[in-house]
C-alpha positions in Angstrom: 146.0 29.1 25.1 147.7 30.9 28.0 145.6 34.0 27.5 142.4 31.9 27.6 143.5 30.0 30.7 144.2 33.3 32.5 140.8 34.7 31.6 139.1 31.5 32.6 141.0 31.5 35.9 139.8 35.0 36.7 136.2 34.0 36.0 136.4 30.9 38.1 137.8 32.9 41.0 134.9 35.2 40.8 132.5 32.2 41.0 134.5 30.8 43.9 134.2 34.1 45.8 130.5 34.2 45.4 130.1 30.6 46.6 130.6 30.2 50.4 133.0 27.5 51.3 133.9 27.5 55.0 136.1 24.6 56.1 134.2 21.3 55.9 131.5 23.1 53.9 133.1 23.2 50.5 130.6 21.1 48.6 129.5 23.9 46.3 132.9 25.1 45.4 134.0 21.5 44.7 131.2 21.5 42.1 132.7 24.6 40.4 136.1 22.9 40.3 134.6 19.8 38.7 133.1 22.1 36.1 136.5 23.4 35.2 137.9 19.9 34.6 134.8 18.9 32.6 135.1 22.1 30.4 138.7 21.3 29.6 138.0 17.5 29.1 140.3 16.5 31.9 139.7 13.2 33.7 139.4 13.9 37.4 138.2 12.4 40.7 136.5 13.8 43.8 137.1 12.4 47.3 134.7 14.1 49.7 135.4 17.9 48.9 138.8 17.3 47.5 139.0 17.4 43.7 142.1 16.0 42.0 143.6 14.8 38.7 146.7 13.5 37.1 148.2 14.4 33.8 146.9 12.6 30.8 150.1 10.6 30.1 150.8 9.5 33.7 153.8 7.2 33.8 154.4 5.1 37.0 158.1 5.0 36.3 158.5 8.8 36.7 158.6 10.9 39.9 155.4 12.7 40.9 155.0 16.5 41.3 152.1 17.7 43.4 150.3 21.0 42.7 148.1 21.9 45.6 146.0 24.7 46.9 142.8 24.9 48.9 139.2 26.1 48.2 138.0 26.5 51.7 138.0 29.9 53.6 137.8 31.3 57.1 134.7 33.1 58.0 134.6 36.8 57.2 135.4 39.1 60.1 133.2 42.0 61.3 135.5 44.6 59.7 134.2 44.1 56.1 132.8 47.1 54.4 132.1 45.2 51.1 130.0 42.1 50.7 132.6 39.3 51.3 130.6 37.0 49.0 130.4 39.3 46.0 133.2 39.5 43.5 133.9 43.2 43.1 136.5 44.6 40.7 137.8 48.1 41.6 141.0 49.7 40.4 142.5 46.4 39.2 141.7 44.7 42.5 139.3 41.7 42.8 137.7 41.9 46.3 136.0 39.0 48.1 136.5 36.4 50.7 139.2 33.9 49.7 140.3 36.0 46.8 143.9 36.1 48.1 143.9 33.1 50.4 144.0 31.1 48.4 141.7 31.4 45.5 144.2 33.3 43.3 146.7 30.5 43.9 144.2 27.7 43.2 142.9 29.1 39.9 146.5 29.9 38.8 147.6 26.3 39.5 144.6 24.9 37.8 145.5 26.9 34.7 149.1 25.7 34.9 148.0 22.1 35.3 145.6 22.4 32.4 148.4 23.9 30.2 150.6 20.8 30.8 147.8 18.2 31.1 148.0 16.7 27.6 151.7 17.2 27.0 153.8 14.0 26.4 157.3 13.0 27.5 157.3 15.1 30.7 160.1 14.5 33.2 157.5 14.4 36.0 154.0 13.3 36.4 151.8 16.1 37.6 149.1 15.6 40.2 146.8 18.5 41.2 144.7 18.5 44.4 142.2 21.2 45.1 141.9 20.5 48.8 139.4 21.1 51.5 139.7 22.0 55.2 143.1 23.7 55.0 142.1 26.6 57.2 140.9 24.3 60.0 143.6 21.7 59.5 140.6 19.3 59.4 140.7 15.5 58.9 139.3 15.5 55.4 141.8 17.9 53.7 145.1 17.2 51.9 146.3 15.0 54.7 143.4 12.5 54.0 144.5 12.4 50.3 148.0 11.3 50.7 147.0 7.6 50.9 144.8 8.0 47.9 146.8 9.9 45.3 150.1 8.5 43.9 153.1 8.9 46.2 154.5 12.5 46.0 158.2 13.2 45.4 158.0 17.0 45.5 155.3 19.6 45.9 154.4 23.1 45.1 151.8 24.4 47.6 149.8 27.4 46.4 149.7 30.1 49.0 150.2 33.9 48.5 153.9 34.6 48.5 154.0 37.4 45.8 155.4 34.6 43.6 158.5 34.4 45.6 159.9 31.1 46.8 159.1 30.1 50.3 161.7 27.3 50.6 160.9 26.6 54.3 157.8 26.9 56.5 157.5 26.8 60.3 155.6 24.0 61.9 153.1 24.5 64.7 152.4 23.0 68.1 149.6 24.2 70.3 150.0 23.5 74.0 147.4 23.5 76.8 148.9 24.2 80.2 147.7 24.6 83.8 148.9 26.7 86.7 147.4 25.6 90.0 146.9 27.3 93.3 144.7 27.2 96.4 141.0 28.1 95.9 139.6 30.6 98.4 137.2 33.3 99.2 138.5 36.6 97.8 138.1 38.3 101.2 140.6 36.0 103.0 144.4 35.9 102.7 145.8 33.5 100.1 149.5 33.2 99.4 148.9 30.6 96.7 146.7 32.5 94.3 146.7 30.6 91.0 146.3 33.8 89.0 149.3 35.5 90.8 151.3 32.3 90.3 150.8 32.8 86.6 152.7 36.1 86.5 156.1 34.5 86.8 155.1 31.7 84.4 154.0 34.2 81.8 157.3 35.9 82.0 159.1 32.6 81.7 157.3 31.9 78.4 158.0 35.5 77.3 161.7 35.2 77.9 162.5 31.5 77.1 164.6 31.0 74.0 165.2 27.8 72.1 168.8 27.4 71.3 168.8 26.4 67.7 168.3 29.1 65.1 167.6 28.4 61.5 169.3 30.4 58.8 166.0 30.4 56.8 163.3 30.4 59.5 165.0 32.1 62.3 164.2 31.2 66.0 161.4 29.1 67.3 158.6 31.6 68.3 156.6 30.8 71.4 153.5 32.9 72.3 150.9 32.7 75.0 147.7 33.3 73.2 144.9 32.5 75.6 144.4 32.7 79.4 141.3 31.6 81.3 140.4 31.4 85.0 137.7 32.0 87.5 133.9 32.1 87.4 132.9 34.7 89.9 134.3 38.0 91.4 134.6 36.8 95.0 136.3 33.4 94.5 139.9 32.7 93.8 140.1 29.9 91.3 142.0 26.7 91.8 143.8 26.8 88.5 144.5 28.9 85.4 144.4 27.6 81.9 146.9 28.8 79.3 147.2 28.2 75.6 150.6 28.4 74.1 151.2 28.7 70.3 154.7 27.5 69.2 156.0 28.1 65.7 158.7 25.5 65.1 161.8 26.0 62.8 163.4 23.3 60.8 166.1 22.7 63.4 163.6 21.0 65.8 161.0 18.3 65.4 157.6 18.9 67.1 158.4 16.0 69.4 161.6 17.7 70.6 159.7 20.9 71.3 157.2 18.9 73.4 159.9 17.2 75.4 161.7 20.4 76.1 158.6 22.2 77.4 157.5 19.2 79.5 160.9 19.2 81.1 161.6 22.9 81.5 158.3 24.8 81.7 157.2 25.9 85.3 153.6 25.0 84.6 151.9 22.3 86.7 151.0 20.4 83.5 151.5 21.1 79.8 150.3 18.9 76.9 150.5 19.2 73.1 147.3 19.0 71.2 148.9 17.5 68.2 152.4 16.9 66.9 151.6 16.4 63.2 152.1 19.9 61.8 155.8 19.8 61.3 158.1 22.3 59.6 158.8 21.8 56.0 161.4 22.7 53.4 163.1 22.1 50.1 166.8 22.2 49.3 168.2 25.3 47.7 169.8 23.1 45.1 166.6 21.4 44.1 165.9 22.0 40.3 162.5 23.6 41.0 164.1 26.2 43.4 167.0 26.8 40.9 164.5 27.3 38.1 162.6 29.9 40.2 165.8 31.7 41.0 166.7 31.8 37.3 163.3 33.5 36.8 164.3 36.2 39.2 162.3 35.0 42.2 163.6 35.5 45.7 163.9 32.8 48.4 162.7 33.2 52.0 161.4 31.3 55.0 157.6 31.5 55.8 156.3 31.9 59.4 152.7 31.0 58.4 151.3 27.5 58.3 149.8 25.7 55.2 149.1 22.3 53.9 152.9 21.9 53.5 152.8 20.7 57.1 151.1 17.5 56.1 153.7 16.6 53.5 156.9 14.5 54.2 158.5 15.2 50.8 160.4 18.4 49.7 157.9 21.2 49.2 157.9 24.8 48.0 155.3 27.4 48.9 154.6 29.7 45.9 151.7 31.7 44.8 150.2 35.1 43.7 148.9 37.5 46.3 150.3 38.7 49.6 150.1 36.8 52.8 149.5 40.0 54.8 146.1 40.4 53.1 145.0 36.9 54.3 142.1 36.9 56.8 141.8 40.7 56.6 138.6 42.7 56.1 137.9 43.5 52.4 140.4 40.8 51.2 141.6 41.3 47.6 144.0 40.2 45.0 145.2 42.2 42.0 144.0 40.7 38.7 147.4 41.3 37.3 148.8 39.0 40.1 146.7 36.1 38.7 148.1 36.7 35.3 151.6 36.8 36.7 151.0 33.7 38.7 149.8 31.6 35.7 152.8 32.8 33.6 155.4 32.2 36.3 154.0 28.8 37.3 154.1 27.7 33.6 157.6 29.1 33.0 158.9 27.5 36.1 157.6 24.1 35.2 158.8 24.4 31.6 162.3 24.4 33.0 161.9 21.1 34.9 159.3 19.2 33.0 
């Protein structure tokens, strides 16, 4: 059965690649996922573009394990030399948009869920959600499903980790800040030029260090990523707009980060766009982590954001593929990585289910 599941997973991934599914536009890939469940005679539900199911012998007295990955993609960048919407196999690589992030993870998790779907006397119920809008952190993704699906006790989120165990993930807060000055004609003296005022403030953001370091996730990382000011060459603007990207470790809540920056940053104003994308983690002694370690998988902390940020339960990020390939031109995944992914997911869950 595992051999067939692996082959079907590879074929599904090729279909997903050739079906555009930008965030909030996943209708057609949701249809492909429904087809998978129908072909395997699995009872499923669809909520907007999220497709989900529970194991056949769901028992409300048991804890619930979530398997999750997403079927939306970013838009292809201009560096592609291959058709991003054509599944191309070369030298053992499957090329195409979403192949690595996170199509390989999704189809591997689907195969794993299908393997366990009809099994009796499991220690956990299994819930799978093939979610939408992960790339955009949209309102109709996994976050919208948490009040619909059974309450989750622990989760495995499928993102490319080379099948190693990302036991923690940094959260994200994006801030909008303003630096003010005196508007004037460029020909006249101005000792309060908002753009020049920004120089010291940029250095403050570059040099500021949050005190608490995480043994798994390291330091909080703060980066100014956007700057905007002025409309014409001969006018000094009254203000400069900055955007600051803050990746939060598990030693701070997003609310704490916001309070610190409001109190200490030298900007005239600074406001968080959202505080909901918190850091996430799972204890090293959790049985799922211990099972992964027994299988020879390494543990690490992930700097990239995923749907883990929407979960309040212990969660593990684990999947085939390599995060460094995500969002790159000519994205690909090795076909053998999918095979490895399915087998490791199944072996991992055999040890806890």
